[in-house]
C-alpha positions as CSV (number, residue, x, y, z in Angstrom):
1,Q,1.7,119.0,-119.5
2,V,0.4,120.6,-116.3
3,H,2.5,119.9,-113.2
4,L,1.5,120.8,-109.6
5,G,4.1,120.8,-106.8
6,E,3.1,121.1,-103.1
7,S,5.4,122.2,-100.4
8,G,5.3,123.6,-96.8
9,G,4.2,120.5,-94.9
10,G,6.0,119.3,-91.8
11,L,5.7,118.5,-88.1
12,V,4.0,121.1,-85.8
13,Q,2.6,121.1,-82.3
14,R,-1.1,121.4,-81.5
15,G,-2.1,125.1,-81.9
16,G,0.6,125.8,-84.4
17,S,0.5,127.1,-87.9
18,L,1.8,126.1,-91.3
19,K,1.5,127.6,-94.8
20,L,1.3,125.3,-97.7
21,S,2.2,126.3,-101.3
22,C,1.3,124.7,-104.6
23,V,3.1,125.9,-107.7
24,V,1.5,125.2,-111.1
25,S,3.6,124.9,-114.3
26,G,2.9,123.9,-117.8
27,G,-0.6,125.4,-118.0
28,A,-2.5,128.7,-117.9
29,F,-2.7,129.1,-114.1
30,A,-5.0,132.1,-114.4
31,D,-7.7,129.8,-116.0
32,Y,-7.7,127.3,-113.2
33,A,-9.8,126.9,-110.2
34,M,-7.7,125.5,-107.4
35,A,-8.5,123.4,-104.3
36,W,-6.9,121.7,-101.4
37,F,-7.9,118.2,-100.3
38,R,-6.4,116.0,-97.6
39,Q,-6.0,112.3,-97.1
40,A,-5.9,111.2,-93.5
41,P,-4.0,108.1,-92.2
42,G,-6.1,105.0,-92.7
43,K,-8.3,106.7,-95.3
44,E,-6.2,106.3,-98.4
45,R,-9.2,106.0,-100.6
46,E,-10.8,109.2,-99.4
47,R,-9.8,112.8,-100.2
48,E,-11.5,115.2,-97.9
49,F,-12.3,118.6,-99.2
50,V,-10.4,121.4,-97.4
51,A,-10.7,124.6,-99.4
52,S,-11.2,126.0,-102.9
53,L,-11.4,129.1,-105.0
54,N,-12.3,130.0,-108.5
55,F,-10.0,131.1,-111.3
56,S,-10.8,134.7,-110.5
57,G,-9.8,134.3,-106.8
58,N,-13.4,134.7,-105.5
59,G,-15.9,132.0,-104.6
60,K,-13.9,130.7,-101.7
61,H,-15.3,127.6,-99.9
62,Y,-14.1,125.7,-96.9
63,G,-14.8,122.3,-95.4
64,D,-16.6,122.4,-92.1
65,A,-13.6,120.9,-90.3
66,V,-11.4,123.9,-91.2
67,K,-13.7,126.9,-91.4
68,G,-12.3,129.8,-89.4
69,R,-8.8,128.2,-89.1
70,F,-7.6,127.8,-92.7
71,T,-7.4,130.4,-95.5
72,I,-6.9,129.7,-99.2
73,S,-5.4,132.4,-101.5
74,R,-3.7,132.6,-104.9
75,H,-1.0,134.6,-106.5
76,D,-1.4,134.6,-110.3
77,V,2.0,136.1,-111.1
78,L,3.7,133.3,-109.1
79,N,1.3,130.6,-110.4
80,T,0.8,129.6,-106.8
81,V,-2.0,128.7,-104.5
82,Y,-1.6,128.9,-100.7
83,L,-3.2,127.3,-97.7
84,Q,-2.6,129.1,-94.5
85,M,-3.4,126.8,-91.6
86,N,-3.8,128.1,-88.1
87,D,-4.7,126.5,-84.7
88,L,-3.8,123.0,-86.0
89,G,-4.8,119.9,-84.2
90,P,-4.0,116.2,-84.4
91,E,-7.1,115.7,-86.5
92,D,-5.5,117.8,-89.2
93,T,-2.7,115.3,-89.7
94,A,-2.9,114.2,-93.3
95,I,-1.3,114.3,-96.7
96,Y,-2.5,117.6,-98.3
97,F,-3.0,117.7,-102.1
98,C,-3.7,120.6,-104.4
99,G,-5.9,120.1,-107.4
100,A,-6.7,122.2,-110.5
101,R,-9.6,122.3,-112.9
102,F,-10.9,124.7,-115.4
103,A,-12.5,127.9,-114.1
104,I,-15.0,127.1,-111.4
105,A,-14.1,125.2,-108.2
106,T,-16.1,122.3,-106.8
107,M,-15.9,120.3,-103.6
108,Y,-15.5,116.9,-105.3
109,A,-12.1,115.4,-105.8
110,D,-13.0,113.4,-108.9
111,E,-13.9,116.7,-110.7
112,Y,-10.3,117.9,-110.6
113,E,-8.2,117.1,-113.6
114,H,-4.7,117.8,-112.3
115,W,-3.1,116.9,-109.0
116,G,0.2,117.2,-107.2
117,Q,2.0,114.5,-105.2
118,G,1.0,115.9,-101.8
119,T,2.8,117.2,-98.8
120,Q,2.6,115.6,-95.3
121,V,1.3,117.6,-92.4
122,T,1.7,116.0,-89.0
123,V,0.3,117.7,-85.8
124,S,1.5,116.4,-82.5
125,S,-0.5,116.6,-79.3
């Protein structure tokens, strides 16, 4: 059974940085495309696309709200995908989830087969 575990969230001031990690176990990590989505307060039914990359590590895509500030990367030996978040603002406050699907990433949450439990990011003004 594939398990995803996010970490690295927390409370940070406006303009600060955080680096999220998502460790994948129980599956062939090298075969998975990985993505980050977020769920903002009051929008529990909506997962906003943040970033994704293919199983090969290329094909990186970012949501418009985070372009130029966030960077997604992966480490296949550690079975981990990262999200480096810089210049954070209150609008970035959300629960951040990582998702996995076979091979090629998409921007649509319902196309991901495996999910973690999420990690809370709170940005104060």
